[in-house]
C-alpha positions, 0 to 999 in steps of 0.5 A: 764843464771843467768842474764836471770833468774834474769831479769825474776825474776825482771819482775815477781816481777814487774808484781805482784806489778802492778797487785796487785795495779791495782786490788785493785782499782776495789776491793775497789770500789766493797767493797764500792758498796756492803756496799751501797747496804745494805742501805734500803733507796735507790730507785730502780733507785739508786739500778740500777745505783749501779748494773751498777757500780758493773758490770763495776768494775767486767768487769774491773777485768775480762779484766785485768785477760784476758789480763795478761793470754793472755800475759802469753800464748804468752810467753809460746808459747801456740799459736804456734800450732794454726797459720794459713795463713791469706789473709791480704786484705780479713781479713781487708774487714771482719774487716771493715764489723764487726766493721761497725756493732759494731759501727753503729754511727762511720765511718770505711773504708779501703784502700787495697794495699796488694792484695794476700799477706798473714801472718802466725799468730794465728787468735786470736792474730791478732784479739786482735791487731785490736780489741784493736787498733780500740776500742781505736781509736773509744774511741777518734774519730768517723772516722777510716781509715785502710790501708794495704801496702808493705814496704821493703818486709814487710806488713804494716798496719796503723790505722788512726783516726780523734781524738785529736792525741797523743802528742809526749812525750806520744807516748812511754809511752802509750805502757807501762803496765797499763799506761793511760793518760785518764781522771779518769772517762774513766779509768774504761773502759780502764785498760791501758793494751790494747796497752801494749798487742798489742805491746807485740804481735807484738814484739812476731811475730818479727814485729814493732809498732809505733804511729805518727800523721795521715796525712789523718785524723789529729788524731793518726796513729798506724803503 
């Protein structure tokens, strides 16, 4: 018990440290932006650009807080009473329809091989898994293939894309909290919590997640 408590204290201290570091960045940017707004020589176009930057930084903080809050709810088993039986292939058809509308310039399709198979899970958590993986894939690629299958009595989903893929040495790191290998300008929209949250959810329901190279599309494949 003492060992578990000490481990929990260390995890909490590390989370506090990570959060403090990550939130300081957008807060510093917001402080600089608000100082700039007071400049009376700005044109309307420049003011609009500054307002857009301000909204992006606020959204970044909101995303961080939302993801951490969801992690906490999972840890405290707050979702246990909201589980439902989800028909896998029916769910994936709805996913494809939704994201086809959300990303009209992108291509998304599915191959379904888990007919009549179901999982018992909180819909919000399943939505979080797919939203993070699909949004992440479309930030690198313009084509996605989602596949359902049965593997050793387990239901397996894969999300493949035609992007640049993920180097072998990065494949474990990308699931770490706040880790990102993106260019600096892309980090505003991606806080490094999405894939960490996905793995946390998958682990919480006794599942597994891994990333490989896509044999069909040439990019990354999250399984």
